[in-house]
DSSP file (Angstrom, degrees, kcal/mol; ACC not computed):
  #  RESIDUE AA STRUCTURE BP1 BP2  ACC     N-H-->O    O-->H-N    N-H-->O    O-->H-N    TCO  KAPPA ALPHA  PHI   PSI    X-CA   Y-CA   Z-CA
    1    1 A M              0   0    0      0, 0.0     2,-0.4     0, 0.0    58,-0.1   0.000 360.0 360.0 360.0 147.1   -0.2    0.8   30.7
    2    2 A T  E     -A   57   0A   0     55,-2.9    55,-2.2    82,-0.0     2,-0.3  -0.838 360.0-128.1-104.9 139.7    0.1    0.1   27.1
    3    3 A T  E     -AB  56  83A   0     80,-0.7    80,-2.9    -2,-0.4     2,-0.4  -0.702  25.3-174.9 -91.1 137.2    0.6    3.0   24.6
    4    4 A Y  E     -AB  55  82A   0     51,-2.6    51,-2.9    -2,-0.3     2,-0.5  -0.995  15.1-152.0-131.4 133.7   -1.7    3.3   21.5
    5    5 A I  E     -AB  54  81A   0     76,-2.7    76,-3.2    -2,-0.4     2,-0.6  -0.922  14.4-159.5-104.5 133.9   -1.5    5.8   18.6
    6    6 A M  E     -AB  53  80A   0     47,-3.4    47,-2.4    -2,-0.5     2,-0.6  -0.946   3.8-158.6-116.7 118.3   -4.9    6.5   17.1
    7    7 A L  E     -AB  52  79A   0     72,-3.2    72,-1.8    -2,-0.6     2,-0.4  -0.886  22.8-168.2 -96.6 121.0   -5.0    7.9   13.5
    8    8 A L  E     -AB  51  78A   0     43,-3.0    43,-2.5    -2,-0.6    42,-1.5  -0.905  20.6-174.9-124.6 140.3   -8.3    9.5   13.0
    9    9 A N  E     - B   0  77A   0     68,-2.8    68,-2.7    -2,-0.4     2,-0.2  -0.977  30.3-119.2-126.3 142.1  -10.3   10.9   10.0
   10   10 A W  E     - B   0  76A   0     -2,-0.4    66,-0.3    66,-0.2     2,-0.1  -0.539  26.1-136.8 -69.2 140.6  -13.6   12.8   10.3
   11   11 A T     >  -     0   0    0     64,-1.8     4,-2.4    -2,-0.2     5,-0.2  -0.264  36.9 -90.8 -77.3 178.7  -16.5   11.1    8.6
   12   12 A D  H  > S+     0   0    0      2,-0.2     4,-2.1     1,-0.2     5,-0.1   0.931 132.8  48.3 -55.3 -45.5  -18.9   13.2    6.6
   13   13 A Q  H  > S+     0   0    0     61,-0.4     4,-1.4     1,-0.2    -1,-0.2   0.906 112.4  50.1 -62.7 -40.3  -21.0   13.6    9.7
   14   14 A G  H  4 S+     0   0    0     60,-0.5     6,-0.2     1,-0.2    -1,-0.2   0.917 113.1  43.2 -63.9 -44.0  -17.9   14.5   11.8
   15   15 A V  H >< S+     0   0    0     -4,-2.4     3,-1.5     1,-0.2    -1,-0.2   0.836 109.2  57.9 -75.9 -33.4  -16.7   17.1    9.4
   16   16 A K  H 3< S+     0   0    0     -4,-2.1    -1,-0.2     1,-0.3     3,-0.2   0.820 117.8  35.4 -62.8 -34.0  -20.3   18.6    8.9
   17   17 A N  T >< S+     0   0    0     -4,-1.4     3,-2.2    -3,-0.2     4,-0.3  -0.177  78.6 136.4-112.4  39.0  -20.4   19.1   12.6
   18   18 A V  G X   +     0   0    0     -3,-1.5     3,-1.7     1,-0.3    -1,-0.2   0.775  61.5  67.2 -62.3 -27.3  -16.7   20.0   13.1
   19   19 A R  G 3  S+     0   0    0      1,-0.3    -1,-0.3    -3,-0.2     4,-0.2   0.709  98.5  54.8 -65.9 -14.2  -17.4   22.9   15.4
   20   20 A E  G X> S+     0   0    0     -3,-2.2     4,-2.4    -6,-0.2     3,-0.7   0.514  81.4  98.0 -90.7  -7.0  -18.6   20.3   17.9
   21   21 A S  H <> S+     0   0    0     -3,-1.7     4,-2.7    -4,-0.3     5,-0.2   0.888  77.2  54.2 -54.9 -46.6  -15.3   18.4   17.7
   22   22 A P  H 3> S+     0   0    0      0, 0.0     4,-2.1     0, 0.0    -1,-0.3   0.891 109.3  48.4 -51.4 -42.3  -13.8   19.9   20.8
   23   23 A R  H <> S+     0   0    0     -3,-0.7     4,-2.3    -4,-0.2    -2,-0.2   0.925 111.3  50.2 -62.2 -46.3  -16.8   18.9   22.8
   24   24 A R  H  X S+     0   0    0     -4,-2.4     4,-2.4     1,-0.2    -1,-0.2   0.878 108.7  53.1 -67.6 -32.9  -16.6   15.3   21.4
   25   25 A L  H  X S+     0   0    0     -4,-2.7     4,-2.1    -5,-0.2    -1,-0.2   0.899 108.2  49.1 -69.3 -33.9  -12.8   15.1   22.3
   26   26 A D  H  X S+     0   0    0     -4,-2.1     4,-2.1    -5,-0.2    -2,-0.2   0.910 111.8  49.8 -66.2 -36.9  -13.6   16.1   25.8
   27   27 A A  H  X S+     0   0    0     -4,-2.3     4,-2.4     1,-0.2    -2,-0.2   0.935 111.7  50.0 -64.5 -43.5  -16.4   13.3   25.9
   28   28 A A  H  X S+     0   0    0     -4,-2.4     4,-2.3     2,-0.2     5,-0.2   0.848 106.8  53.2 -65.3 -37.9  -13.8   10.9   24.5
   29   29 A R  H  X S+     0   0    0     -4,-2.1     4,-2.2     2,-0.2    -1,-0.2   0.934 111.4  47.1 -58.9 -47.9  -11.3   11.8   27.1
   30   30 A K  H  X S+     0   0    0     -4,-2.1     4,-3.0     2,-0.2    -2,-0.2   0.908 109.7  53.2 -58.0 -48.3  -13.8   11.1   29.8
   31   31 A Q  H  X S+     0   0    0     -4,-2.4     4,-0.6     1,-0.2    -1,-0.2   0.899 112.4  43.1 -63.0 -39.5  -14.8    7.9   28.2
   32   32 A L  H  <>S+     0   0    0     -4,-2.3     5,-3.0     2,-0.2     4,-0.4   0.851 112.1  53.4 -69.1 -35.0  -11.3    6.6   28.1
   33   33 A A  H ><5S+     0   0    0     -4,-2.2     3,-1.6     1,-0.2    -2,-0.2   0.917 105.3  55.0 -68.7 -39.1  -10.5    7.8   31.6
   34   34 A D  H 3<5S+     0   0    0     -4,-3.0    -1,-0.2     1,-0.3    -2,-0.2   0.771 107.1  52.2 -64.1 -19.5  -13.7    5.9   32.9
   35   35 A M  T 3<5S-     0   0    0     -4,-0.6    -1,-0.3    -3,-0.4    -2,-0.2   0.503 128.4-100.2 -93.1  -2.2  -12.1    2.8   31.3
   36   36 A G  T < 5S+     0   0    0     -3,-1.6    -3,-0.2    -4,-0.4     2,-0.2   0.520  86.9 112.5  97.1   9.1   -8.8    3.4   33.2
   37   37 A G      < -     0   0    0     -5,-3.0    -1,-0.3    -6,-0.1     2,-0.3  -0.500  49.0-147.3-107.7 176.4   -7.0    5.0   30.2
   38   38 A T  E     -C   56   0A   0     18,-2.7    18,-2.8    -2,-0.2     2,-0.6  -0.970  18.2-124.2-139.7 154.0   -5.6    8.4   29.4
   39   39 A F  E     +C   55   0A   0     -2,-0.3    16,-0.3    16,-0.2     3,-0.1  -0.905  27.1 178.4 -88.6 121.2   -5.0   10.8   26.4
   40   40 A K  E     +     0   0A   0     14,-3.1     2,-0.3    -2,-0.6    15,-0.2   0.836  66.7   0.4 -88.7 -39.2   -1.3   11.6   26.5
   41   41 A E  E     -C   54   0A   0     13,-1.8    13,-2.4     2,-0.0     2,-0.4  -0.977  58.6-168.5-146.3 153.6   -1.2   13.8   23.4
   42   42 A F  E     -C   53   0A   0     -2,-0.3     2,-0.4    11,-0.2    11,-0.2  -0.972   9.9-177.7-146.3 133.2   -3.7   15.0   20.8
   43   43 A Y  E     -C   52   0A   0      9,-3.3     9,-2.3    -2,-0.4     2,-0.5  -0.982  26.2-142.1-133.8 141.9   -2.9   16.8   17.4
   44   44 A L  E     -C   51   0A   0     -2,-0.4     2,-0.3     7,-0.2     7,-0.3  -0.875  41.9-169.4 -88.2 130.7   -5.0   18.2   14.6
   45   45 A T        -     0   0    0      5,-2.9     2,-0.5    -2,-0.5    -2,-0.0  -0.916  24.4-135.1-130.2 160.8   -2.9   17.2   11.5
   46   46 A M        +     0   0    0     -2,-0.3     2,-0.4     2,-0.0     4,-0.1  -0.918  68.7  39.6-112.1 136.2   -2.7   17.9    7.9
   47   47 A G  S    S-     0   0    0     -2,-0.5    -2,-0.1     1,-0.1     0, 0.0  -0.991 116.1  -8.7 132.6-147.6   -2.2   15.1    5.4
   48   48 A E  S    S+     0   0    0     -2,-0.4     2,-0.3     2,-0.0    -1,-0.1   0.781 127.8  46.0 -62.7 -30.5   -3.6   11.6    5.3
   49   49 A Y        -     0   0    0      1,-0.1   -40,-0.2    -3,-0.1     3,-0.1  -0.916  65.0-149.9-119.5 145.9   -5.2   11.9    8.8
   50   50 A D  S    S+     0   0    0    -42,-1.5    -5,-2.9    -2,-0.3     2,-0.3   0.792  81.3   6.0 -77.8 -33.5   -7.2   14.6   10.4
   51   51 A M  E     -AC   8  44A   0    -43,-2.5   -43,-3.0    -7,-0.3     2,-0.4  -0.992  58.8-154.5-151.0 151.9   -6.1   14.1   13.9
   52   52 A V  E     -AC   7  43A   0     -9,-2.3    -9,-3.3    -2,-0.3     2,-0.4  -0.996  11.4-168.5-131.7 138.4   -3.7   11.9   15.9
   53   53 A A  E     -AC   6  42A   0    -47,-2.4   -47,-3.4    -2,-0.4     2,-0.6  -0.991  13.4-154.4-132.8 140.4   -4.1   10.8   19.5
   54   54 A V  E     +AC   5  41A   0    -13,-2.4   -14,-3.1    -2,-0.4   -13,-1.8  -0.966  31.6 171.1-112.2 113.3   -1.5    9.2   21.7
   55   55 A C  E     -AC   4  39A   0    -51,-2.9   -51,-2.6    -2,-0.6     2,-0.4  -0.757  26.9-145.0-124.4 163.5   -3.5    7.3   24.4
   56   56 A E  E     +AC   3  38A   0    -18,-2.8   -18,-2.7    -2,-0.3   -53,-0.2  -0.999  20.6 175.2-131.2 140.1   -2.7    4.7   27.2
   57   57 A A  E     -A    2   0A   0    -55,-2.2   -55,-2.9    -2,-0.4   -20,-0.1  -0.936  41.5-114.7-138.2 159.1   -5.1    2.0   28.2
   58   58 A P  S    S-     0   0    0      0, 0.0     2,-0.3     0, 0.0   -55,-0.1   0.848  90.6 -16.2 -63.2 -33.2   -4.7   -0.9   30.6
   59   59 A D  S  > S-     0   0    0    -57,-0.1     4,-2.0   -58,-0.1     3,-0.2  -0.962  73.7 -88.4-160.4 177.6   -4.9   -3.5   27.8
   60   60 A D  H  > S+     0   0    0     -2,-0.3     4,-2.0     1,-0.2     5,-0.2   0.817 119.1  59.2 -65.8 -30.4   -5.8   -4.2   24.3
   61   61 A A  H  > S+     0   0    0      2,-0.2     4,-2.5     1,-0.2    -1,-0.2   0.912 108.2  47.3 -65.7 -41.6   -9.5   -5.1   25.1
   62   62 A V  H  > S+     0   0    0     -3,-0.2     4,-2.4     1,-0.2    -2,-0.2   0.912 111.6  49.2 -67.3 -41.3   -9.9   -1.6   26.6
   63   63 A A  H  X S+     0   0    0     -4,-2.0     4,-2.0     2,-0.2    -1,-0.2   0.816 113.2  47.6 -62.2 -36.2   -8.3    0.0   23.6
   64   64 A A  H  X S+     0   0    0     -4,-2.0     4,-2.5     2,-0.2    -2,-0.2   0.937 111.1  49.6 -66.9 -48.0  -10.5   -1.9   21.3
   65   65 A R  H  X S+     0   0    0     -4,-2.5     4,-2.5     1,-0.2    -2,-0.2   0.908 112.0  49.8 -59.8 -48.6  -13.6   -1.1   23.3
   66   66 A F  H  X S+     0   0    0     -4,-2.4     4,-2.5     1,-0.2     5,-0.3   0.910 110.7  49.7 -55.0 -49.6  -12.7    2.6   23.2
   67   67 A A  H  X S+     0   0    0     -4,-2.0     4,-2.0     1,-0.2    -1,-0.2   0.879 112.0  47.1 -61.0 -38.8  -12.1    2.6   19.5
   68   68 A L  H  X S+     0   0    0     -4,-2.5     4,-2.8     2,-0.2    -1,-0.2   0.909 110.1  53.1 -71.3 -37.4  -15.3    1.0   18.8
   69   69 A Q  H  X S+     0   0    0     -4,-2.5     4,-0.5     1,-0.2    -2,-0.2   0.943 112.9  41.9 -64.7 -44.9  -17.3    3.3   21.1
   70   70 A I  H ><>S+     0   0    0     -4,-2.5     3,-1.1     1,-0.2     5,-0.6   0.909 115.6  52.1 -71.1 -35.9  -16.0    6.5   19.5
   71   71 A G  H ><5S+     0   0    0     -4,-2.0     3,-2.1    -5,-0.3    -2,-0.2   0.936 102.4  59.1 -65.4 -43.0  -16.3    4.9   15.9
   72   72 A S  H 3<5S+     0   0    0     -4,-2.8    -1,-0.2     1,-0.3    -2,-0.2   0.646  90.9  70.0 -66.4  -8.4  -19.9    4.0   16.6
   73   73 A A  T <<5S-     0   0    0     -3,-1.1    -1,-0.3    -4,-0.5    -2,-0.2   0.705 104.1-130.5 -76.3 -18.9  -20.8    7.7   17.2
   74   74 A G  T < 5S+     0   0    0     -3,-2.1   -60,-0.5    -4,-0.5   -61,-0.4   0.521  80.5 101.0  91.6   3.8  -20.3    8.2   13.6
   75   75 A N  S   <S+     0   0    0     -5,-0.6   -64,-1.8   -62,-0.2     2,-0.3   0.719  84.3  21.6 -98.0 -23.0  -18.0   11.2   13.7
   76   76 A V  E     -B   10   0A   0     -6,-0.5     2,-0.4   -66,-0.3    -2,-0.3  -0.981  54.7-147.8-141.2 156.5  -14.7    9.5   13.1
   77   77 A R  E     -B    9   0A   0    -68,-2.7   -68,-2.8    -2,-0.3     2,-0.3  -0.961  29.6-161.8-120.1 143.4  -13.0    6.4   11.7
   78   78 A S  E     -B    8   0A   0     -2,-0.4     2,-0.4   -70,-0.2   -70,-0.2  -0.883  23.6-157.9-129.4 153.6   -9.8    5.2   13.4
   79   79 A R  E     -B    7   0A   0    -72,-1.8   -72,-3.2    -2,-0.3     2,-0.5  -0.997  24.3-154.2-124.8 127.4   -6.8    3.1   12.9
   80   80 A T  E     -B    6   0A   0     -2,-0.4     2,-0.5   -74,-0.2   -74,-0.2  -0.899   7.9-165.8-112.1 132.6   -5.2    2.1   16.1
   81   81 A L  E     -B    5   0A   0    -76,-3.2   -76,-2.7    -2,-0.5     2,-0.4  -0.952  18.2-135.5-115.8 122.6   -1.6    1.2   16.4
   82   82 A K  E     -B    4   0A   0     -2,-0.5     2,-0.4   -78,-0.2   -78,-0.2  -0.647  29.0-149.3 -79.5 133.1   -0.1   -0.6   19.5
   83   83 A A  E     -B    3   0A   0    -80,-2.9   -80,-0.7    -2,-0.4    -1,-0.0  -0.867   9.7-155.6-106.1 132.2    3.2    1.3   20.4
   84   84 A F        -     0   0    0     -2,-0.4   -82,-0.0   -82,-0.1     5,-0.0  -0.922  22.5-126.8-105.3 125.2    6.2   -0.2   22.0
   85   85 A P     >  -     0   0    0      0, 0.0     4,-2.9     0, 0.0     3,-0.2  -0.136  33.3 -96.4 -64.0 167.4    8.5    2.2   23.9
   86   86 A E  H  > S+     0   0    0      1,-0.2     4,-2.5     2,-0.2     5,-0.2   0.846 123.2  53.8 -57.3 -39.7   12.1    2.3   23.2
   87   87 A G  H  > S+     0   0    0      2,-0.2     4,-2.0     1,-0.2    -1,-0.2   0.925 111.5  46.2 -59.9 -44.3   13.1   -0.1   26.0
   88   88 A A  H  > S+     0   0    0      2,-0.2     4,-2.7     1,-0.2    -2,-0.2   0.906 110.5  54.2 -63.1 -43.7   10.7   -2.8   24.7
   89   89 A Y  H  X S+     0   0    0     -4,-2.9     4,-2.9     2,-0.2     5,-0.2   0.940 110.3  45.3 -52.8 -50.7   11.9   -2.2   21.2
   90   90 A R  H  X S+     0   0    0     -4,-2.5     4,-2.7     1,-0.2     5,-0.3   0.919 113.6  50.2 -67.7 -39.1   15.6   -2.8   22.2
   91   91 A E  H  X S+     0   0    0     -4,-2.0     4,-2.2    -5,-0.2    -1,-0.2   0.931 110.7  49.3 -62.1 -46.0   14.5   -5.9   24.2
   92   92 A I  H  < S+     0   0    0     -4,-2.7     4,-0.4     1,-0.2    -2,-0.2   0.944 113.8  45.8 -59.4 -50.4   12.6   -7.3   21.2
   93   93 A I  H >< S+     0   0    0     -4,-2.9     3,-1.3     1,-0.2     4,-0.3   0.905 111.8  51.9 -65.9 -38.8   15.5   -6.7   18.8
   94   94 A T  H >< S+     0   0    0     -4,-2.7     3,-1.6     1,-0.2    -1,-0.2   0.871 101.0  60.4 -57.9 -38.0   18.0   -8.2   21.3
   95   95 A S  T 3< S+     0   0    0     -4,-2.2    -1,-0.2     1,-0.3    -2,-0.2   0.614  84.5  79.9 -76.1  -2.6   16.0  -11.3   21.7
   96   96 A L  T <         0   0    0     -3,-1.3    -1,-0.3    -4,-0.4    -2,-0.2   0.706 360.0 360.0 -70.1 -16.4   16.3  -12.0   18.0
   97   97 A G    <         0   0    0     -3,-1.6    -2,-0.1    -4,-0.3    -3,-0.1   0.400 360.0 360.0  91.7 360.0   19.8  -13.3   18.8
C-alpha cells in the first residue's frame, strides 16, 4: 500500500455544517475502506490547514478517486501528497550515485 498525506480545509459549506464533520469523517473512512484503503491517522490542526489525514491506498488511481469523491461533496478541499517511507527515501537517495 502507498501512503498519502491529505491536507484538508473546510469550504464555507463544510464549516457552516461543522457539527456534522465527525459523521462525514466516518463516511469518508468507509468510502476509502470500500476502495481497499485505510485511514492511518487523522488530526484537527491549527494553521494553514484545518485537518490532516494520513491514508493508505492500493495505488494513485484509488487515492485520486477518493480525493475527488470527498471533494465533490462540497465540504472540504484537499491537497494530496504521495509519501515515501524512510526505506524508499534512502533507496532513492542512494540511487543518485
